[in-house]
PADRENFI-204816 format. One record per residue (C-alpha): x, y, z; residue number from 0. Coordinates in steps of 0.001 Angstrom, whole numbers, plus 500000, padded with zeros to 6 digits. Layout:
<atoms>
ATOM, X, Y, Z, NUM
...
</atoms>
This chain:
<atoms>
ATOM, 500000, 500000, 500000, 0
ATOM, 502851, 502391, 500861, 1
ATOM, 504476, 501692, 497496, 2
ATOM, 501177, 502360, 495699, 3
ATOM, 500804, 505678, 497553, 4
ATOM, 504303, 506745, 496468, 5
ATOM, 503569, 505824, 492854, 6
ATOM, 500286, 507736, 492860, 7
ATOM, 501943, 510745, 494496, 8
ATOM, 504705, 510803, 491879, 9
ATOM, 502146, 510428, 489104, 10
ATOM, 500231, 513368, 490538, 11
ATOM, 503362, 515497, 490521, 12
ATOM, 504049, 514549, 486897, 13
ATOM, 500490, 515380, 485845, 14
ATOM, 500573, 518682, 487684, 15
ATOM, 503855, 519618, 486046, 16
ATOM, 502470, 518779, 482607, 17
ATOM, 499433, 521051, 483059, 18
ATOM, 501344, 524179, 484057, 19
ATOM, 501008, 527561, 482298, 20
ATOM, 502303, 531131, 482486, 21
ATOM, 500027, 534140, 481914, 22
ATOM, 499498, 537884, 482209, 23
ATOM, 496691, 540410, 481812, 24
ATOM, 497809, 543945, 480958, 25
ATOM, 495311, 546781, 481348, 26
ATOM, 494809, 549128, 478402, 27
ATOM, 496113, 551856, 480709, 28
ATOM, 499580, 550272, 480440, 29
ATOM, 499757, 549574, 476670, 30
ATOM, 500930, 552024, 473985, 31
ATOM, 497608, 551947, 472089, 32
ATOM, 495234, 551645, 475055, 33
ATOM, 494126, 548129, 474089, 34
ATOM, 494350, 545473, 476835, 35
ATOM, 496445, 542357, 476328, 36
ATOM, 495955, 538855, 477688, 37
ATOM, 498692, 536232, 477277, 38
ATOM, 498629, 532526, 477965, 39
ATOM, 501653, 530322, 477437, 40
ATOM, 500212, 526825, 477580, 41
ATOM, 502015, 523794, 479015, 42
ATOM, 500198, 520484, 478848, 43
ATOM, 500714, 516761, 478472, 44
ATOM, 498533, 516808, 475330, 45
ATOM, 501084, 517500, 472553, 46
ATOM, 498810, 518814, 469796, 47
ATOM, 496160, 521538, 469697, 48
ATOM, 494292, 523596, 467112, 49
ATOM, 491849, 526487, 466801, 50
ATOM, 488105, 525946, 466387, 51
ATOM, 485381, 528353, 465321, 52
ATOM, 482204, 527641, 467289, 53
ATOM, 478668, 528714, 466385, 54
ATOM, 476326, 526695, 468585, 55
ATOM, 473502, 529145, 469196, 56
ATOM, 475107, 531493, 471723, 57
ATOM, 477894, 533941, 470987, 58
ATOM, 480196, 532830, 468196, 59
ATOM, 483788, 532345, 469315, 60
ATOM, 487285, 531107, 468555, 61
ATOM, 488908, 528694, 470966, 62
ATOM, 492023, 526616, 471528, 63
ATOM, 491122, 522919, 471599, 64
ATOM, 493079, 519703, 472091, 65
ATOM, 493618, 517746, 468874, 66
ATOM, 493109, 514352, 470508, 67
ATOM, 489360, 514941, 470101, 68
ATOM, 487466, 516661, 467278, 69
ATOM, 484474, 517349, 469567, 70
ATOM, 485981, 520468, 471216, 71
ATOM, 484076, 519879, 474467, 72
ATOM, 486736, 521914, 476263, 73
ATOM, 488325, 525239, 475314, 74
ATOM, 491639, 526347, 476825, 75
ATOM, 491787, 529978, 475649, 76
ATOM, 489315, 531885, 473520, 77
ATOM, 487541, 535047, 472431, 78
ATOM, 483946, 535628, 471334, 79
ATOM, 482228, 538077, 468988, 80
ATOM, 481473, 540553, 471805, 81
ATOM, 485162, 540921, 472679, 82
ATOM, 484852, 538764, 475806, 83
ATOM, 487993, 536647, 476162, 84
ATOM, 489047, 534036, 478693, 85
ATOM, 492026, 531850, 479626, 86
ATOM, 493218, 529908, 482657, 87
ATOM, 496242, 528641, 484493, 88
ATOM, 495937, 525582, 486690, 89
ATOM, 496282, 526296, 490406, 90
ATOM, 497700, 523696, 492744, 91
ATOM, 497178, 525378, 496113, 92
ATOM, 493548, 526532, 496115, 93
ATOM, 491640, 523288, 496668, 94
ATOM, 490337, 522724, 500204, 95
ATOM, 488233, 519559, 499857, 96
ATOM, 488664, 515905, 498908, 97
ATOM, 486549, 515917, 495713, 98
ATOM, 488250, 513669, 493146, 99
ATOM, 486280, 514329, 489932, 100
ATOM, 487835, 517592, 488775, 101
ATOM, 489359, 519185, 485638, 102
ATOM, 486227, 520917, 484314, 103
ATOM, 488065, 524174, 483527, 104
ATOM, 487915, 523749, 479756, 105
ATOM, 484183, 523067, 479781, 106
ATOM, 483556, 526064, 482019, 107
ATOM, 485507, 528315, 479639, 108
ATOM, 483599, 527003, 476641, 109
ATOM, 480324, 527809, 478385, 110
ATOM, 481573, 531282, 479290, 111
ATOM, 482561, 532060, 475696, 112
ATOM, 479101, 531114, 474460, 113
ATOM, 477194, 533099, 477086, 114
ATOM, 479272, 535980, 478498, 115
ATOM, 479650, 539529, 477215, 116
ATOM, 481272, 541189, 480237, 117
ATOM, 483289, 540222, 483286, 118
ATOM, 480078, 540825, 485274, 119
ATOM, 478429, 538121, 483170, 120
ATOM, 481295, 535801, 484023, 121
ATOM, 480901, 536516, 487725, 122
ATOM, 477178, 535749, 487405, 123
ATOM, 478065, 532471, 485695, 124
ATOM, 480412, 531527, 488535, 125
ATOM, 477779, 532511, 491092, 126
ATOM, 475005, 530427, 489524, 127
ATOM, 476787, 527259, 488357, 128
ATOM, 476022, 524237, 490547, 129
ATOM, 478539, 523318, 493231, 130
ATOM, 481060, 521795, 493306, 131
ATOM, 482453, 523636, 490268, 132
ATOM, 485088, 520911, 489845, 133
ATOM, 487809, 523417, 489010, 134
ATOM, 491000, 524684, 490632, 135
ATOM, 492246, 527500, 488439, 136
ATOM, 493106, 531136, 487932, 137
ATOM, 490715, 532312, 485196, 138
ATOM, 491795, 535435, 483309, 139
ATOM, 489081, 537528, 481635, 140
ATOM, 488878, 540743, 479599, 141
ATOM, 485911, 542353, 477854, 142
ATOM, 485246, 545188, 475387, 143
ATOM, 484254, 547635, 478147, 144
ATOM, 487546, 547936, 479993, 145
ATOM, 487000, 544960, 482290, 146
ATOM, 490122, 542968, 483119, 147
ATOM, 490439, 540554, 486027, 148
ATOM, 491635, 537200, 487296, 149
ATOM, 489380, 534887, 489280, 150
ATOM, 491076, 532432, 491625, 151
ATOM, 488437, 529718, 491615, 152
ATOM, 487954, 526449, 493468, 153
ATOM, 484983, 524137, 493946, 154
ATOM, 482964, 526521, 496120, 155
ATOM, 484193, 530086, 495774, 156
ATOM, 486279, 532555, 493820, 157
ATOM, 488483, 535548, 494588, 158
ATOM, 488514, 538422, 492101, 159
ATOM, 491794, 540208, 491316, 160
ATOM, 490999, 543375, 489337, 161
ATOM, 493802, 544368, 486957, 162
ATOM, 492454, 547947, 486934, 163
ATOM, 492959, 548253, 490708, 164
ATOM, 496184, 550269, 491240, 165
ATOM, 496584, 548762, 494701, 166
ATOM, 496754, 545259, 493198, 167
ATOM, 498393, 546161, 489881, 168
ATOM, 500451, 549351, 490299, 169
ATOM, 502203, 548733, 486970, 170
ATOM, 498960, 547939, 485148, 171
ATOM, 499310, 544166, 484962, 172
ATOM, 499028, 540959, 486966, 173
ATOM, 500987, 537757, 486330, 174
ATOM, 499860, 534231, 487176, 175
ATOM, 501517, 530848, 486929, 176
ATOM, 500349, 527794, 488870, 177
ATOM, 499600, 529039, 492333, 178
ATOM, 496904, 531348, 493707, 179
ATOM, 497626, 534257, 496031, 180
ATOM, 494634, 533277, 498188, 181
ATOM, 495721, 529643, 498256, 182
ATOM, 497745, 527634, 500737, 183
ATOM, 501027, 529407, 501436, 184
ATOM, 504131, 528033, 499710, 185
ATOM, 502101, 525326, 497958, 186
ATOM, 501407, 525222, 494248, 187
ATOM, 503800, 525402, 491306, 188
ATOM, 505498, 527885, 489011, 189
ATOM, 507190, 530205, 491499, 190
ATOM, 510423, 530421, 489504, 191
ATOM, 508518, 530995, 486254, 192
ATOM, 506544, 533695, 488053, 193
ATOM, 509793, 535457, 488972, 194
ATOM, 511052, 534983, 485409, 195
ATOM, 507940, 536692, 484066, 196
ATOM, 508136, 539516, 486619, 197
ATOM, 511612, 540466, 485411, 198
ATOM, 510753, 540037, 481724, 199
ATOM, 507656, 542241, 481856, 200
ATOM, 509277, 544853, 484072, 201
ATOM, 511988, 545276, 481436, 202
ATOM, 509490, 545085, 478559, 203
ATOM, 507473, 548023, 479882, 204
ATOM, 510028, 550576, 478643, 205
ATOM, 509865, 549206, 475102, 206
ATOM, 506085, 548832, 475177, 207
ATOM, 503676, 545951, 475727, 208
ATOM, 502709, 544585, 472305, 209
ATOM, 501818, 541105, 471023, 210
ATOM, 505120, 540954, 469136, 211
ATOM, 507202, 541890, 472190, 212
ATOM, 505354, 539412, 474391, 213
ATOM, 505973, 536587, 471932, 214
ATOM, 509633, 537485, 471417, 215
ATOM, 510593, 538319, 474968, 216
ATOM, 508339, 536036, 477042, 217
ATOM, 507122, 533104, 474930, 218
ATOM, 510668, 532566, 473634, 219
ATOM, 512614, 533602, 476735, 220
ATOM, 515291, 531345, 478150, 221
ATOM, 515845, 533257, 481363, 222
ATOM, 515884, 531482, 484735, 223
ATOM, 515496, 533838, 487695, 224
ATOM, 516825, 531433, 490334, 225
ATOM, 520006, 530669, 488404, 226
ATOM, 520157, 534281, 487148, 227
ATOM, 521074, 532993, 483720, 228
ATOM, 519833, 533833, 480223, 229
ATOM, 520886, 531429, 477482, 230
ATOM, 520702, 534231, 474904, 231
ATOM, 523461, 536224, 476593, 232
ATOM, 527175, 535686, 476090, 233
ATOM, 527694, 534675, 479711, 234
ATOM, 524886, 532137, 479668, 235
ATOM, 525389, 530757, 476159, 236
ATOM, 525671, 526918, 476271, 237
ATOM, 527302, 527016, 472819, 238
ATOM, 530588, 527943, 474501, 239
ATOM, 530558, 524376, 475783, 240
ATOM, 528610, 521435, 474327, 241
ATOM, 525608, 523345, 472957, 242
ATOM, 523237, 521403, 475239, 243
ATOM, 521469, 522612, 478380, 244
ATOM, 519155, 521201, 481046, 245
ATOM, 515643, 522556, 480505, 246
ATOM, 514290, 523544, 483911, 247
ATOM, 511886, 526344, 484914, 248
ATOM, 512130, 528387, 481731, 249
ATOM, 508832, 529762, 480432, 250
ATOM, 509063, 527652, 477242, 251
ATOM, 509441, 523978, 478109, 252
ATOM, 509204, 520692, 476263, 253
ATOM, 505512, 520470, 477191, 254
ATOM, 504722, 523984, 475877, 255
ATOM, 502120, 523583, 473136, 256
ATOM, 500759, 527076, 472432, 257
ATOM, 501258, 530746, 473180, 258
ATOM, 498354, 533127, 472604, 259
ATOM, 498150, 536899, 473012, 260
ATOM, 494627, 538278, 472851, 261
ATOM, 494622, 541958, 471932, 262
ATOM, 491361, 543389, 473211, 263
ATOM, 489690, 546686, 472340, 264
ATOM, 489317, 550033, 474083, 265
ATOM, 485851, 550975, 475369, 266
ATOM, 483876, 552320, 472408, 267
ATOM, 485956, 550448, 469835, 268
ATOM, 484256, 547833, 467671, 269
ATOM, 484589, 544471, 469430, 270
ATOM, 485165, 542709, 466097, 271
ATOM, 488722, 544130, 466170, 272
ATOM, 489642, 541861, 469107, 273
ATOM, 492612, 539923, 467759, 274
ATOM, 493767, 536474, 468856, 275
ATOM, 497469, 536295, 468008, 276
ATOM, 498081, 532550, 467995, 277
ATOM, 501207, 530416, 468085, 278
ATOM, 500605, 526657, 468031, 279
ATOM, 503117, 524016, 469037, 280
ATOM, 506384, 524662, 470879, 281
ATOM, 506596, 528498, 470792, 282
ATOM, 510370, 528800, 470117, 283
ATOM, 509841, 526816, 466895, 284
ATOM, 506458, 528325, 466021, 285
ATOM, 505124, 531603, 464621, 286
ATOM, 502209, 533886, 465504, 287
ATOM, 499100, 534167, 463333, 288
ATOM, 496351, 536795, 463900, 289
ATOM, 492776, 535494, 464104, 290
ATOM, 489397, 537236, 464286, 291
ATOM, 485995, 535803, 465186, 292
ATOM, 484454, 537846, 462361, 293
ATOM, 486284, 535651, 459824, 294
ATOM, 483930, 532842, 460835, 295
ATOM, 484791, 529604, 459076, 296
ATOM, 487393, 531378, 456907, 297
ATOM, 490166, 530837, 459438, 298
ATOM, 493697, 530045, 458204, 299
ATOM, 494289, 526398, 457363, 300
ATOM, 497542, 526666, 459335, 301
ATOM, 495722, 526916, 462662, 302
ATOM, 492702, 524705, 461868, 303
ATOM, 492418, 520950, 462371, 304
ATOM, 493697, 518910, 459415, 305
ATOM, 492525, 515286, 459320, 306
ATOM, 495705, 514247, 457494, 307
ATOM, 497918, 515677, 460233, 308
ATOM, 495555, 514937, 463146, 309
ATOM, 496204, 518506, 464328, 310
ATOM, 496784, 521975, 462887, 311
ATOM, 499644, 522200, 460351, 312
ATOM, 501346, 525011, 462314, 313
ATOM, 501349, 522848, 465443, 314
ATOM, 502871, 519928, 463545, 315
ATOM, 505533, 522076, 461860, 316
ATOM, 506623, 523446, 465224, 317
ATOM, 506546, 519973, 466800, 318
ATOM, 508863, 518512, 464140, 319
ATOM, 511525, 521120, 464851, 320
ATOM, 511016, 520793, 468607, 321
ATOM, 511577, 517042, 468306, 322
ATOM, 515056, 517773, 466970, 323
ATOM, 515754, 520162, 469847, 324
ATOM, 514729, 517474, 472377, 325
ATOM, 516264, 514573, 470486, 326
ATOM, 517448, 512389, 473364, 327
ATOM, 514682, 509966, 474324, 328
ATOM, 516459, 507598, 476690, 329
ATOM, 517054, 507994, 480403, 330
ATOM, 516701, 511640, 481491, 331
ATOM, 517578, 512857, 478018, 332
ATOM, 514132, 514341, 477447, 333
ATOM, 515048, 517168, 479842, 334
ATOM, 517995, 518310, 477715, 335
ATOM, 517539, 520777, 474881, 336
ATOM, 519988, 521185, 472015, 337
ATOM, 520389, 524948, 472359, 338
ATOM, 522690, 525190, 469351, 339
ATOM, 519781, 524232, 467091, 340
ATOM, 517605, 526989, 468545, 341
ATOM, 520176, 529764, 468804, 342
ATOM, 523804, 530138, 467700, 343
ATOM, 526437, 532682, 466694, 344
ATOM, 525933, 531920, 462993, 345
ATOM, 522292, 533134, 463211, 346
ATOM, 521136, 529813, 461762, 347
ATOM, 519158, 528648, 464825, 348
ATOM, 515473, 527868, 464433, 349
ATOM, 514399, 530871, 466506, 350
ATOM, 516652, 533161, 464483, 351
ATOM, 515427, 531866, 461131, 352
ATOM, 511766, 531943, 462152, 353
ATOM, 512044, 535462, 463602, 354
ATOM, 512481, 537026, 460169, 355
ATOM, 509335, 535400, 458767, 356
ATOM, 507462, 536101, 461990, 357
ATOM, 508302, 539807, 461668, 358
ATOM, 507007, 539780, 458092, 359
ATOM, 503735, 538250, 459275, 360
ATOM, 503345, 540858, 462009, 361
ATOM, 504024, 543704, 459593, 362
ATOM, 501622, 542266, 457034, 363
ATOM, 498735, 542782, 459444, 364
ATOM, 499900, 545522, 461817, 365
ATOM, 500368, 547884, 458860, 366
ATOM, 496577, 547710, 458309, 367
ATOM, 495610, 547965, 461968, 368
ATOM, 495053, 551746, 462095, 369
ATOM, 492845, 551611, 459007, 370
ATOM, 490740, 548787, 460441, 371
ATOM, 490399, 550560, 463784, 372
ATOM, 489102, 553624, 461959, 373
ATOM, 486629, 551684, 459820, 374
ATOM, 485953, 547940, 460164, 375
ATOM, 487777, 544712, 459524, 376
ATOM, 488213, 544129, 455802, 377
ATOM, 487489, 540395, 455599, 378
ATOM, 488184, 540241, 451850, 379
ATOM, 491645, 541738, 452318, 380
ATOM, 492340, 539508, 455316, 381
ATOM, 491652, 536414, 453199, 382
ATOM, 494229, 537665, 450688, 383
ATOM, 496724, 538396, 453458, 384
ATOM, 496181, 534917, 454875, 385
ATOM, 497172, 533422, 451517, 386
ATOM, 500391, 535459, 451461, 387
ATOM, 501067, 534613, 455099, 388
ATOM, 500599, 530874, 454631, 389
ATOM, 502972, 530832, 451665, 390
ATOM, 505685, 532610, 453678, 391
ATOM, 505267, 530339, 456684, 392
ATOM, 505171, 527097, 454694, 393
ATOM, 508259, 528059, 452678, 394
ATOM, 510170, 528824, 455875, 395
ATOM, 509274, 525509, 457493, 396
ATOM, 510068, 523565, 454332, 397
ATOM, 513570, 525034, 454337, 398
ATOM, 514085, 524261, 458017, 399
ATOM, 512581, 520760, 458079, 400
ATOM, 514574, 519631, 455058, 401
ATOM, 517789, 521095, 456404, 402
ATOM, 520213, 518391, 457428, 403
</atoms>
């Protein structure tokens, strides 16, 4: 019995580690253009995910779904046609009961996307759902009316953390990993990643909080606050030695499967402009694609489920390169990343090669942003831009995946 308990405990630790995430909500008061930002860097044991467009009678929405099921019963980040957007990070210190049947976070978020317009609507949903809620999570929510908050939620109650409250968020943002501030002290996970993110976003503030900066400087950061080391600096560069490094407590990890920055709208701005900048697969070997609910079923093929691939093409492309980075599959080898493939002095690393195409994709759409904010989204033009974007991205991955 004692041996069984140890096995189950270890399994629980493994499962918890595989469901970790890093996130931030930034108030529009702290961004250069006044539009709020919501970022989720997803870590999970499910390797593949894709984007779904849902139109089931409530609000239409886009959501991140696991590719191991085409039913999309659970959504892990999403945005609806009213500008209401939601994400979560798992919390491992908020539960105070012995209920075993849990993990309903994805279903709760799907319901919220179909029914909520404001953060007040979300609070009403939490208040009226039957107990136990069967969740232990930090839900992040923004809406088109300036609302921005986290909700530390367990089976019976929730604690609201308002990002617009200067006492809670003096710098205009709140970061969450895998513990709750109202939870059991010193329990939970993600404390080192939390400190990583604190330093990254503090430094980013001077340059400006934008989707591109968040993806570059947070989703693809290899800074560890406890070790005080950054693999991208000369002092921390593993390429001075073997070119390999132990992957531990960075924001991107082997189980990272998506990074999404939702760019909300200012009060009074058309909610259709809410943009879901989406990177699928291992973020350091992926690229960001902008998505809008208004595009309906005309979403890019890159981010949509492909029956031939059993996931979204972008997710698979990123996974193939990631598999080379984590190429040792025996013993503890899966915890070692081949840094030289990601980043090197010859500027031939995957991150370096992808950055150029990623910048082109950003510019392709950002250059039209002011025009769309003044008028409306031009869906015809966006379809054309998607075609150009997909050609650029596919060509880049073809070069990298065929490179010996």
